[in-house]
C-alpha positions in Angstrom: 0.0 0.0 0.0 2.8 2.4 0.8 4.5 1.8 -2.5 1.3 2.3 -4.5 0.5 5.5 -2.6 4.0 6.8 -3.2 3.5 6.6 -6.9 0.5 8.9 -6.9 1.1 12.5 -8.0 1.6 14.9 -5.1 -1.2 17.4 -4.4 -0.9 20.4 -6.5 1.3 18.7 -9.2 -0.7 17.8 -12.4 -0.2 14.2 -13.6 2.3 13.8 -16.4 1.1 12.8 -19.9 2.6 11.8 -23.2 2.4 15.2 -24.9 3.6 17.2 -21.9 6.6 14.9 -21.6 7.2 15.0 -25.3 7.2 18.8 -25.3 9.6 18.9 -22.5 12.0 16.5 -24.2 11.7 18.3 -27.5 12.7 21.6 -26.1 15.7 20.0 -24.4 17.0 19.2 -27.9 19.0 22.3 -28.9 19.2 21.4 -32.6 15.4 20.9 -32.8 14.6 24.0 -30.8 16.9 26.2 -32.9 15.5 24.7 -36.1 12.0 25.4 -34.9 12.9 29.1 -34.3 14.7 29.5 -37.6 11.8 27.8 -39.5 9.3 30.0 -37.8 11.2 33.1 -38.8 11.5 31.9 -42.4 7.7 31.2 -42.6 6.9 34.6 -41.1 9.3 36.3 -43.6 7.7 34.5 -46.5 4.2 35.5 -45.3 4.9 39.1 -44.4 7.9 40.0 -46.5 6.3 40.4 -49.9 3.7 42.8 -48.4 6.1 45.1 -46.6 9.0 45.3 -49.1 8.8 48.1 -51.6 9.0 45.9 -54.7 6.5 43.6 -56.4 7.7 40.1 -57.1 7.0 40.4 -60.8 7.9 44.1 -61.3 11.0 44.9 -63.3 13.5 47.6 -62.4 14.9 48.5 -65.8 17.7 50.5 -64.3 19.0 47.5 -62.2 18.9 44.4 -64.4 21.2 41.6 -63.1 22.3 44.0 -60.4 24.5 42.7 -57.6 23.3 42.8 -54.0 23.5 46.4 -52.8 22.1 48.6 -50.0 22.2 51.8 -52.1 19.6 50.8 -54.7 17.3 48.9 -52.2 17.9 45.5 -53.9 19.5 43.8 -50.9 19.8 40.5 -52.6 20.3 41.9 -56.1 18.0 41.4 -59.1 17.6 38.8 -61.8 18.2 39.3 -65.5 14.7 40.9 -65.9 15.4 43.4 -63.1 13.1 41.8 -60.6 14.0 42.1 -56.9 15.5 38.7 -55.8 14.6 39.1 -52.1 10.9 39.6 -52.8 10.9 36.8 -55.3 12.7 34.4 -52.9 10.2 35.1 -50.2 7.3 34.8 -52.6 8.8 31.6 -53.9 9.1 30.3 -50.3 5.5 31.1 -49.7 4.5 29.0 -52.7 6.9 26.1 -52.0 5.8 26.0 -48.3 2.1 26.0 -49.3 2.7 23.2 -51.7 4.6 21.3 -49.0 1.9 21.7 -46.3 -1.1 21.1 -48.5 0.3 18.1 -50.3 1.5 16.7 -47.0 -1.9 17.1 -45.3 -3.6 15.5 -48.3 -1.2 12.6 -48.5 -1.2 11.9 -44.7 -5.0 11.9 -44.7 -5.2 9.5 -47.6 -2.4 7.3 -46.1 -4.0 7.2 -42.6 -7.4 6.2 -44.0 -6.0 3.6 -46.4 -3.6 2.0 -44.0 -6.0 2.0 -41.0 -8.8 0.3 -43.0 -6.4 -2.2 -44.6 -4.8 -3.1 -41.3 -8.1 -3.3 -39.3 -10.0 -5.3 -41.9 -7.2 -7.7 -42.6 -7.6 -10.8 -44.8 -8.5 -10.4 -48.5 -9.4 -6.7 -48.0 -5.9 -6.0 -46.6 -4.3 -8.0 -49.3 -6.2 -6.3 -52.1 -5.5 -2.8 -50.8 -1.8 -3.3 -50.2 -1.3 -4.9 -53.6 -2.6 -1.6 -55.0 0.0 0.2 -52.9 2.7 -2.2 -54.3 1.5 -1.4 -57.9 1.8 2.3 -57.2 5.3 1.8 -56.0 6.2 0.0 -59.2 5.2 3.0 -61.4 8.0 5.4 -62.2 7.1 8.5 -60.1 8.8 11.1 -62.3 7.4 9.7 -65.5 3.8 9.7 -64.3 4.3 13.2 -62.7 5.5 14.5 -66.1 2.5 12.9 -67.8 0.0 14.3 -65.2 1.4 17.8 -65.3 1.5 17.8 -69.1 -2.1 16.5 -69.4 -3.7 18.4 -66.5 -1.7 21.5 -66.6 0.7 23.4 -64.3 -1.7 25.3 -62.1 -0.9 25.4 -58.4 -3.6 23.0 -57.3 -2.7 20.5 -60.0 0.9 20.4 -58.8 -0.4 19.7 -55.3 -2.6 16.9 -56.6 0.2 15.4 -58.7 2.6 15.3 -55.7 -0.2 13.9 -53.4 -1.0 11.1 -55.8 2.5 9.5 -55.2 3.3 10.5 -51.6 0.7 8.7 -49.6 1.9 5.1 -49.9 4.6 5.3 -47.2 2.1 6.7 -44.7 -0.3 3.9 -45.7 2.2 1.2 -45.0 3.3 2.7 -41.7 -0.3 3.1 -40.4 -1.2 -0.4 -41.6 1.7 -1.9 -39.7 0.7 0.0 -36.5 -3.0 -0.9 -37.0 -2.2 -4.6 -37.2 -0.8 -4.5 -33.6 -3.5 -2.2 -32.3 -6.5 -4.2 -33.5 -5.9 -7.0 -31.0 -5.8 -4.7 -28.0 -8.4 -5.2 -25.3 -10.2 -2.0 -25.8 -10.7 -2.7 -29.5 -12.0 -6.2 -28.7 -14.3 -4.7 -26.1 -15.7 -2.2 -28.7 -16.2 -5.0 -31.2 -18.0 -7.2 -28.6 -20.6 -4.5 -27.9 -21.3 -3.9 -31.6 -19.5 -0.6 -32.2 -19.4 0.0 -36.0 -16.1 -0.7 -37.8 -15.6 2.9 -39.0 -16.3 4.2 -35.4 -13.7 1.8 -34.0 -11.1 3.0 -36.5 -11.8 6.7 -36.0 -12.2 6.6 -32.2 -9.8 3.9 -31.1 -7.2 3.2 -33.9 -6.4 6.6 -35.4 -6.0 8.5 -32.1 -3.4 6.0 -31.0 -1.4 6.6 -34.3 -1.0 10.4 -33.7 2.6 10.0 -32.4 3.9 8.3 -35.5 1.8 10.5 -37.8 3.3 13.7 -36.3 6.8 12.3 -36.7 6.2 11.2 -40.3 4.5 14.5 -41.2 7.7 16.5 -40.3 9.6 14.2 -42.6 7.1 14.3 -45.4 7.0 18.1 -45.7 10.6 18.6 -46.7 10.3 15.7 -49.2 7.3 17.3 -50.8 9.0 20.7 -51.0 12.0 19.1 -52.6 9.8 17.3 -55.1 8.0 20.5 -56.0 11.4 22.1 -56.5 12.6 19.3 -58.7 9.4 19.5 -60.9 9.7 23.3 -61.1 13.4 23.0 -61.9 12.5 20.8 -64.8 9.9 23.2 -66.0 7.0 21.0 -64.9 5.9 22.8 -61.7 5.0 26.4 -60.9 5.1 28.6 -63.9 5.9 32.3 -64.5 4.9 34.9 -63.5 4.4 33.0 -60.3 7.6 31.6 -58.7 8.9 29.0 -56.3 12.3 28.1 -54.9 12.6 25.5 -57.7 11.9 28.1 -60.4 14.4 30.5 -58.9 17.1 27.8 -58.6 16.4 26.8 -62.3 16.8 30.5 -63.3 20.0 30.8 -61.2 21.7 27.8 -62.8 21.5 29.5 -66.2 23.4 32.6 -65.1 25.5 31.3 -62.2 28.7 32.2 -63.9 27.9 35.9 -64.2 25.2 36.4 -61.4 25.8 33.7 -58.7 23.5 35.5 -56.2 20.5 34.5 -58.3 21.3 30.8 -57.4 22.9 31.4 -54.0 20.1 33.0 -52.0 17.1 30.9 -53.1 19.3 27.7 -52.8 20.4 28.7 -49.3 16.8 29.4 -48.2 15.7 26.0 -49.6 18.6 24.2 -47.9 18.1 25.8 -44.5 14.3 25.0 -44.6 15.0 21.4 -45.4 17.6 21.1 -42.7 15.2 22.7 -40.2 12.4 20.2 -41.0 14.8 17.3 -40.7 16.1 18.4 -37.3 12.6 19.1 -36.1 11.6 15.6 -37.3 14.5 14.1 -35.4 13.5 16.0 -32.3 9.9 14.8 -32.5 11.0 11.2 -33.0 13.2 11.4 -29.9 10.5 13.2 -27.9 7.8 10.7 -28.7 10.0 7.6 -28.4 8.4 5.5 -25.6 11.7 4.0 -24.7 12.9 7.5 -23.5 9.9 8.1 -21.2 
């Protein structure tokens, strides 16, 4: 009795829970914390910057074409070969790339959770049929189909998101399916089945909530992958099109003139690299924070 009472929380101290412990461990990780701060600053700059800076992202300054970075003319990051301010275009490109990354990630994670949870919970022939579809999707050359979809459907913003989503949900589906296979035999799931709770209700109320930890970790890993995919498509001329821009478009433009105007490649490339590193460090921090072996 003494031992059991000693394990109870002291009066005035709230009981510890998974998310409070995870938050505490996450902020003890210096790399993850710094990355979160830097990423937040980049996101705020991409959102606010194009509104407060004195240049439009598609406006040309004919007196400063391919101008090097300078304080005197107001083009702090220089201009491109059309006289457009590179700082504004980099921030606008970041806004587009981050929007594609977030929207495509949310869509792919949602599809992956639904597909994997249903396949893992139903099991048997349903599971086999659904996962064979995933295997078939893996066998299709991603870049080739992406090129075909973008060429047929067009290169609008939402079509780029749909194209990336169509081939980025399979990993999530496999991860969720594996976790669901272990969760469906738990006592609380069996109890819900025994009292006649509908299958979809069990999946949404008992299976999916217990997958949030792995979903959060995987989401932080998926976002940089999606941003990089959009950048590759835009670099190849299959993504975001002029006059709109993205980091991939800016990097593609910079490679053409890197010998004479290296800043056109340097600054957007640096922003993209820093953002990807931040997401990766945050993902590592989330993985360590939610690891049950460290609790």
